[in-house]
N, CA and C of each residue as an Amber inpcrd file, in Angstrom:
protein
   432
  76.4210000 132.3060000  93.5980000  77.1000000 131.8510000  92.3900000
  78.5480000 132.3270000  92.4320000  79.4340000 131.4640000  91.9890000
  80.8660000 131.7790000  92.0030000  81.1750000 132.9400000  91.0710000
  82.1180000 133.7630000  91.4980000  82.5430000 134.8980000  90.6740000
  83.6290000 134.4450000  89.7020000  83.8640000 135.2590000  88.6980000
  84.9260000 134.9710000  87.7350000  86.2780000 134.9230000  88.4540000
  86.4930000 135.8110000  89.3930000  87.7520000 135.8300000  90.1480000
  87.9350000 134.5270000  90.9370000  86.8730000 134.0380000  91.5620000
  86.9640000 132.7770000  92.3040000  87.2740000 131.6080000  91.3600000
  86.5940000 131.5980000  90.2450000  86.7970000 130.5260000  89.2590000
  88.2370000 130.5360000  88.7610000  88.7380000 131.7220000  88.4030000
  90.1060000 131.8250000  87.9020000  91.1290000 131.4160000  88.9630000
  90.8830000 131.7790000  90.2250000  91.7870000 131.4070000  91.3060000
  91.8260000 129.8900000  91.4800000  90.6640000 129.2480000  91.4570000
  90.6000000 127.8000000  91.6120000  91.2960000 127.1080000  90.4370000
  91.0240000 127.5560000  89.2170000  91.6630000 126.9460000  88.0440000
  93.1820000 127.0930000  88.1020000  93.6550000 128.2460000  88.5620000
  95.1000000 128.4650000  88.6890000  95.7000000 127.5210000  89.7340000
  95.0240000 127.3680000  90.8640000  95.5150000 126.4690000  91.9300000
  95.5330000 125.0140000  91.4420000  94.5040000 124.6080000  90.7110000
  94.4630000 123.2480000  90.1780000  95.6250000 123.0500000  89.1960000
  95.8590000 124.0380000  88.3480000  96.9670000 123.9550000  87.3920000
  98.2980000 123.8210000  88.1260000  98.4890000 124.5720000  89.1860000
  99.7320000 124.5200000  89.9570000  99.8700000 123.1960000  90.7030000
  98.7740000 122.6670000  91.2130000  98.8090000 121.4230000  91.9860000
  99.0480000 120.2080000  91.0910000  98.6420000 120.3020000  89.8450000
  98.7910000 119.2170000  88.8690000  98.2770000 117.8880000  89.4110000
  97.0030000 117.8040000  89.7690000  96.4970000 116.5560000  90.3610000
  96.6380000 115.3440000  89.4500000  96.5580000 115.5260000  88.1520000
  96.7160000 114.3780000  87.2560000  98.1220000 113.7980000  87.3940000
  99.0960000 114.6690000  87.4930000 100.4800000 114.2290000  87.6880000
 100.6320000 113.5320000  89.0380000  99.9900000 114.1020000  90.0520000
 100.0830000 113.5870000  91.4160000  99.5830000 112.1530000  91.5180000
  98.5070000 111.8460000  90.8260000  97.8980000 110.5230000  90.9330000
  98.2950000 109.5750000  89.8050000  99.2550000 109.9660000  88.9840000
  99.6210000 109.1600000  87.8350000 100.0260000 107.7460000  88.2160000
 100.8560000 107.6020000  89.2510000 101.3130000 106.2530000  89.6100000
 100.1530000 105.3720000  90.0480000  99.1700000 105.9280000  90.7570000
  98.0190000 105.1240000  91.1680000  97.1430000 104.7920000  89.9710000
  97.0050000 105.7370000  89.0470000  96.2100000 105.4820000  87.8500000
  96.7950000 104.3290000  87.0520000  98.1250000 104.2810000  86.9520000
  98.7680000 103.2360000  86.1700000  98.5290000 101.8540000  86.7530000
  98.3210000 101.7710000  88.0470000  98.0420000 100.4760000  88.6670000
  96.5790000 100.1010000  88.4750000  95.7060000 101.0740000  88.2540000
  94.2870000 100.8000000  88.0890000  93.9320000 100.3870000  86.6650000
  94.7700000 100.7450000  85.7210000  94.5140000 100.3950000  84.3250000
  95.7940000  99.8680000  83.7080000  95.6840000  99.2540000  82.5850000
  96.8590000  98.8340000  81.8580000  97.6120000  97.6860000  82.5050000
  98.9240000  97.7130000  82.3090000  99.7830000  96.6310000  82.7590000
  99.6560000  96.4090000  84.2600000  99.6310000  97.4870000  85.0280000
  99.5240000  97.3530000  86.4820000  98.2650000  96.6250000  86.9070000
  97.1730000  96.9150000  86.2310000  95.9040000  96.2680000  86.5790000
  95.9340000  94.7780000  86.2400000  96.5440000  94.4410000  85.1130000
  96.6450000  93.0260000  84.7340000  97.5400000  92.2950000  85.7380000
  98.6640000  92.9120000  86.1080000  99.5450000  92.3000000  87.1040000
  98.7980000  92.0520000  88.4150000  98.0470000  93.0580000  88.8560000
  97.2920000  92.9230000  90.1090000  96.2600000  91.8070000  90.0110000
  95.5500000  91.7310000  88.8990000  94.5360000  90.6960000  88.7060000
  95.1740000  89.3010000  88.7410000  96.2850000  89.1340000  88.0370000
  96.9550000  87.8370000  88.0180000  97.5370000  87.4990000  89.3870000
  98.0820000  88.4850000  90.0610000  98.6860000  88.2700000  91.3830000
  97.6320000  87.8210000  92.3990000  96.4700000  88.4240000  92.3230000
  95.4120000  88.1390000  93.2950000  94.5940000  86.8910000  92.9660000
  94.7450000  86.3570000  91.7610000  93.9080000  85.2380000  91.3420000
  94.4490000  83.9060000  91.8530000  93.5370000  83.0750000  92.3060000
  93.8860000  81.7300000  92.7610000  93.6510000  80.6880000  91.6730000
  93.2100000  81.1180000  90.5230000  92.8870000  80.1810000  89.4540000
  93.4960000  80.6730000  88.1490000  93.4430000  79.8520000  87.1260000
  93.9380000  80.2430000  85.8090000  93.1200000  81.4330000  85.3060000
  93.8090000  82.3780000  84.7040000  93.1390000  83.5830000  84.2090000
  93.2340000  83.5970000  82.6910000  92.0930000  83.7810000  82.0620000
  92.0470000  83.8540000  80.6010000  92.0840000  85.3080000  80.1560000
  92.4410000  85.5160000  78.8950000  92.4100000  86.8520000  78.3240000
  90.9890000  87.4280000  78.4110000  89.9920000  86.5740000  78.2000000
  88.6020000  87.0120000  78.2980000  88.2430000  87.4910000  79.6950000
  88.7440000  86.7930000  80.7080000  88.4710000  87.2140000  82.0880000
  89.1250000  88.5580000  82.3780000  90.3320000  88.7680000  81.8650000
  91.0020000  90.0610000  82.0430000  90.1520000  91.1620000  81.4300000
  89.6710000  90.9300000  80.2190000  88.8240000  91.9030000  79.5350000
  87.5750000  92.2160000  80.3550000  86.9460000  91.1640000  80.8500000
  85.7190000  91.3220000  81.6390000  85.9850000  92.0550000  82.9500000
  87.0000000  91.6380000  83.6830000  87.3000000  92.2280000  84.9990000
  87.7150000  93.6920000  84.9000000  88.5080000  94.0270000  83.8830000
  89.0040000  95.4030000  83.7440000  88.0620000  96.2800000  82.9340000
  87.0320000  95.6470000  82.3690000  86.0550000  96.3630000  81.5490000
  86.7190000  97.0940000  80.3910000  87.5930000  96.3550000  79.6940000
  88.2500000  96.8720000  78.4910000  88.0410000  95.8620000  77.3730000
  88.2500000  96.3150000  76.1620000  88.0090000  95.4510000  75.0060000
  89.0300000  94.3170000  74.9410000  88.6430000  93.2490000  74.2670000
  89.5670000  92.1370000  74.0780000  90.7570000  92.5760000  73.2220000
  90.5450000  93.5120000  72.3230000  91.6550000  94.0330000  71.5140000
  92.6750000  94.7470000  72.4010000  92.2020000  95.5170000  73.3690000
  93.1000000  96.2050000  74.3040000  93.8600000  95.1850000  75.1480000
  93.1910000  94.1390000  75.5810000  93.8420000  93.0880000  76.3690000
  94.9130000  92.3960000  75.5330000  94.6390000  92.1430000  74.2650000
  95.6240000  91.5000000  73.3920000  96.8930000  92.3430000  73.2880000
  96.7230000  93.6590000  73.1770000  97.8760000  94.5690000  73.1170000
  98.6530000  94.5180000  74.4310000  97.9360000  94.5720000  75.5600000
  98.5930000  94.5100000  76.8730000  99.3570000  93.1990000  77.0420000
  98.7350000  92.1100000  76.6510000  99.3780000  90.8020000  76.7940000
 100.6580000  90.7430000  75.9640000 100.6030000  91.2320000  74.7200000
 101.8120000  91.2320000  73.8790000 102.9370000  92.0310000  74.5330000
 102.6040000  93.2090000  75.0520000 103.6110000  94.0470000  75.7210000
 104.1880000  93.3530000  76.9420000 103.3110000  92.7370000  77.7180000
 103.7410000  92.1050000  78.9600000 104.5900000  90.8590000  78.7030000
 104.2600000  90.1060000  77.6620000 105.0760000  88.9500000  77.2930000
 106.4600000  89.4280000  76.8660000 106.5070000  90.4930000  76.0550000
 107.8000000  90.9960000  75.5740000 108.6680000  91.5330000  76.7110000
 108.0420000  91.9780000  77.7980000 108.7850000  92.4750000  78.9640000
 109.1180000  91.3590000  79.9460000 108.6330000  90.1650000  79.6820000
 108.9140000  89.0300000  80.5540000 108.0760000  89.0030000  81.8200000
 106.9600000  89.7400000  81.8410000 106.1070000  89.8120000  83.0280000
 105.1350000  88.6400000  83.1340000 104.7250000  88.1330000  81.9790000
 103.7380000  87.0470000  81.9400000 104.1060000  86.0390000  80.8620000
 103.4590000  84.8950000  80.9510000 103.4980000  83.9260000  79.8620000
 102.0640000  83.7270000  79.4000000 101.9200000  83.3000000  78.1740000
 100.5870000  82.9640000  77.6770000 100.6620000  81.6120000  77.0080000
  99.5920000  80.8780000  77.1510000  99.5290000  79.5420000  76.5660000
  98.0950000  79.2590000  76.1550000  97.9460000  78.3730000  75.2130000
  96.6140000  77.9730000  74.7780000  96.0560000  76.9830000  75.7880000
  94.7870000  77.1000000  76.0640000  94.0970000  76.1410000  76.9400000
  94.1220000  74.7770000  76.2500000  94.4600000  73.7500000  76.9990000
  94.5460000  72.4020000  76.4060000  93.1780000  71.8810000  75.9560000
  92.1140000  72.3870000  76.5600000  90.7700000  71.9310000  76.2060000
  90.1360000  72.7510000  75.0930000  90.6010000  74.0030000  74.9160000
  90.0000000  74.8820000  73.9130000  91.0870000  75.8170000  73.3930000
  91.5790000  75.5650000  72.2040000  92.6930000  76.3310000  71.6340000
  92.3450000  77.8070000  71.3970000  91.0690000  78.1400000  71.4260000
  90.6740000  79.5390000  71.2470000  90.9090000  80.3650000  72.5060000
  91.1230000  79.6860000  73.6330000  91.2640000  80.3450000  74.9330000
  92.7410000  80.4880000  75.2740000  93.1310000  81.7010000  75.6680000
  94.5060000  81.9720000  76.0780000  94.5630000  82.0760000  77.5960000
  95.4340000  81.2660000  78.1920000  95.6650000  81.3190000  79.6360000
  96.8830000  82.2160000  79.8730000  96.7610000  83.1200000  80.8360000
  97.8300000  84.0740000  81.1280000  98.3160000  83.8130000  82.5490000
  99.6390000  83.7560000  82.7100000 100.2270000  83.5150000  84.0280000
 101.3680000  84.4940000  84.2860000 101.5260000  84.8640000  85.5580000
 102.6550000  85.7030000  85.9670000 103.9450000  84.9060000  85.9160000
 105.0120000  85.5400000  85.4820000 106.3380000  84.9590000  85.6350000
 106.8420000  85.3610000  87.0190000 107.9390000  84.7730000  87.4440000
 108.5390000  85.1910000  88.7120000 108.9060000  86.6720000  88.6500000
 109.4090000  87.0990000  87.4920000 109.7500000  88.5110000  87.3070000
 108.5030000  89.3920000  87.4090000 107.3830000  88.9380000  86.8320000
 106.1250000  89.6860000  86.9090000 105.6240000  89.7970000  88.3330000
 105.7390000  88.7090000  89.0710000 105.3290000  88.7120000  90.4890000
 106.1910000  89.7050000  91.2690000 107.4780000  89.6770000  91.0440000
 108.3940000  90.5890000  91.7340000 108.0980000  92.0470000  91.3520000
 107.8480000  92.2890000  90.0700000 107.5460000  93.6490000  89.6020000
 106.2810000  94.1690000  90.2700000 105.2550000  93.3150000  90.3510000
 104.0210000  93.7440000  91.0080000 104.2700000  94.0570000  92.4750000
 104.9680000  93.1790000  93.1730000 105.2230000  93.3780000  94.6010000
 106.0140000  94.6600000  94.8540000 106.9880000  94.9500000  94.0080000
 107.7670000  96.1810000  94.1580000 106.8970000  97.4140000  93.9250000
 106.0510000  97.3590000  92.9090000 105.1510000  98.4830000  92.6180000
 104.1700000  98.6800000  93.7610000 103.5720000  97.5960000  94.2320000
 102.6320000  97.6730000  95.3530000 103.3080000  98.2490000  96.5960000
 104.5050000  97.7620000  96.8990000 105.2250000  98.2520000  98.0740000
 105.5440000  99.7380000  97.9490000 105.8840000 100.1790000  96.7290000
 106.1740000 101.6030000  96.5040000 104.9180000 102.4510000  96.7060000
 103.7870000 101.9810000  96.2200000 102.5350000 102.7080000  96.4000000
 102.1650000 102.7710000  97.8760000 102.3320000 101.6650000  98.5910000
 102.0590000 101.6590000 100.0260000 102.9720000 102.6580000 100.7520000
 104.2470000 102.6640000 100.3840000 105.1990000 103.5730000 101.0280000
 104.8080000 105.0300000 100.7770000 104.5000000 105.3540000  99.5280000
 104.1270000 106.7300000  99.1870000 102.8070000 107.1290000  99.8490000
 101.8570000 106.2100000  99.8840000 100.5780000 106.5090000 100.5390000
 100.7950000 106.7240000 102.0240000 101.6370000 105.9250000 102.6320000
 101.9740000 106.1170000 104.0460000 102.6110000 107.4740000 104.2960000
 103.4870000 107.8930000 103.3840000 104.1130000 109.2190000 103.5240000
 103.0650000 110.3260000 103.4440000 102.1020000 110.1770000 102.5360000
 101.0460000 111.1820000 102.4080000 100.2200000 111.2280000 103.6890000
  99.8530000 110.0680000 104.2190000  99.0760000 110.0220000 105.4720000
  99.8700000 110.6780000 106.5960000 101.1640000 110.3630000 106.6890000
 102.0020000 110.9470000 107.7470000 102.1520000 112.4530000 107.5970000
 102.1990000 112.9410000 106.3720000 102.3970000 114.3660000 106.1210000
 101.1030000 115.1560000 106.2420000 100.0490000 114.6530000 105.6140000
  98.7810000 115.3840000 105.5350000  97.8550000 115.0390000 106.6920000
  97.9250000 113.8090000 107.1340000  97.0090000 113.3250000 108.1710000
  95.8780000 112.5450000 107.5440000  95.4850000 111.4670000 108.2120000
  94.4470000 110.6010000 107.6660000  93.1150000 111.3270000 107.5030000
  92.7260000 112.1170000 108.4970000  91.4340000 112.8100000 108.4210000
  91.3790000 113.7740000 107.2370000  92.4600000 114.5480000 107.0630000
  92.4900000 115.5020000 105.9510000  92.5100000 114.7710000 104.6120000
  93.2310000 113.6660000 104.5410000  93.2990000 112.9050000 103.3010000
  91.9300000 112.3320000 102.9490000  91.2420000 111.7700000 103.9280000
  89.8970000 111.2320000 103.6870000  88.9480000 112.3500000 103.2580000
  89.0580000 113.5080000 103.8800000  88.2300000 114.6560000 103.4860000
  88.5400000 115.0660000 102.0410000  89.8390000 115.0910000 101.7020000
  90.2410000 115.4210000 100.3290000  89.6130000 114.4440000  99.3400000
  89.6700000 113.1570000  99.6460000  89.1000000 112.1480000  98.7560000
  87.5860000 112.3420000  98.6300000  86.9320000 112.6560000  99.7360000
  85.4850000 112.9080000  99.7000000  85.1560000 114.1060000  98.8240000
  85.9410000 115.1720000  98.9660000  85.7230000 116.3660000  98.1490000
  85.9880000 116.0430000  96.6750000  87.0460000 115.2870000  96.4040000
  87.3490000 114.9050000  95.0210000  86.2050000 114.0920000  94.4130000
  85.6180000 113.1930000  95.2110000  84.4800000 112.4110000  94.7240000
  83.2850000 113.3150000  94.4250000  83.0360000 114.2970000  95.2870000
  81.9420000 115.2420000  95.0440000  82.1780000 116.0320000  93.7670000
  83.4180000 116.4730000  93.5660000  83.7530000 117.2310000  92.3550000
  83.5260000 116.3590000  91.1320000  84.0120000 115.1110000  91.1830000
  83.8430000 114.1920000  90.0550000  82.3630000 113.9870000  89.7420000
  81.5510000 113.8480000  90.7940000  80.1250000 113.6220000  90.6050000
  79.3930000 114.8750000  90.1260000  79.9880000 116.0410000  90.3800000
  79.3350000 117.2980000  90.0420000  79.5770000 117.7270000  88.6050000
  80.7840000 117.5250000  88.1390000  81.1060000 118.0370000  86.8010000
  81.6630000 116.9590000  85.8970000  81.4490000 117.1790000  84.6490000
  82.1040000 116.4200000  83.5990000  82.6170000 117.4540000  82.6220000
  83.9320000 117.4720000  82.4440000  84.5010000 118.4590000  81.5350000
  84.0880000 118.1360000  80.1090000  83.8040000 119.1630000  79.3200000
  83.4270000 118.9020000  77.9150000  84.6320000 118.3920000  77.1490000
  84.3550000 117.5440000  76.1610000  85.4280000 117.0710000  75.2950000
  85.8490000 118.2110000  74.3830000  87.1410000 118.2580000  74.0950000
  87.6510000 119.2820000  73.1810000  87.6270000 118.7010000  71.7800000
  86.9420000 119.3910000  70.8940000  86.8250000 118.9380000  69.5090000
  87.6160000 119.8860000  68.6250000  88.4650000 119.3270000  67.7900000
  89.2730000 120.1450000  66.8700000  88.8060000 119.9780000  65.4660000
């Protein structure tokens, strides 16, 4: 069983490493605006707000908020389906396509730098260990 000293040392190292900060840019592409951009970029067909909700496993209310933000930033357009006015079709603008490509290229560049610095084997081992940690613990929610 781990000692208090070992536990405190690990917690201190995690605090210093700031893994949440480290992975923030990748997290942003997995959820939110980045995820919607990726979904629209990769789609070969018209994408509805409902499909975005289903694919990202988020509520339709959350998708509505994302769509409003993205329209205001000029990343996407939205239009009513000609066959069913209740359905909203979402499309990338040229600016949205460019924004996604720049973000993707930046992530690829940074990931390449990590592989070059750390090494692919060590990085894969790190990811495996991180998956084991995730599967092992769930931090308790803080209730105030």
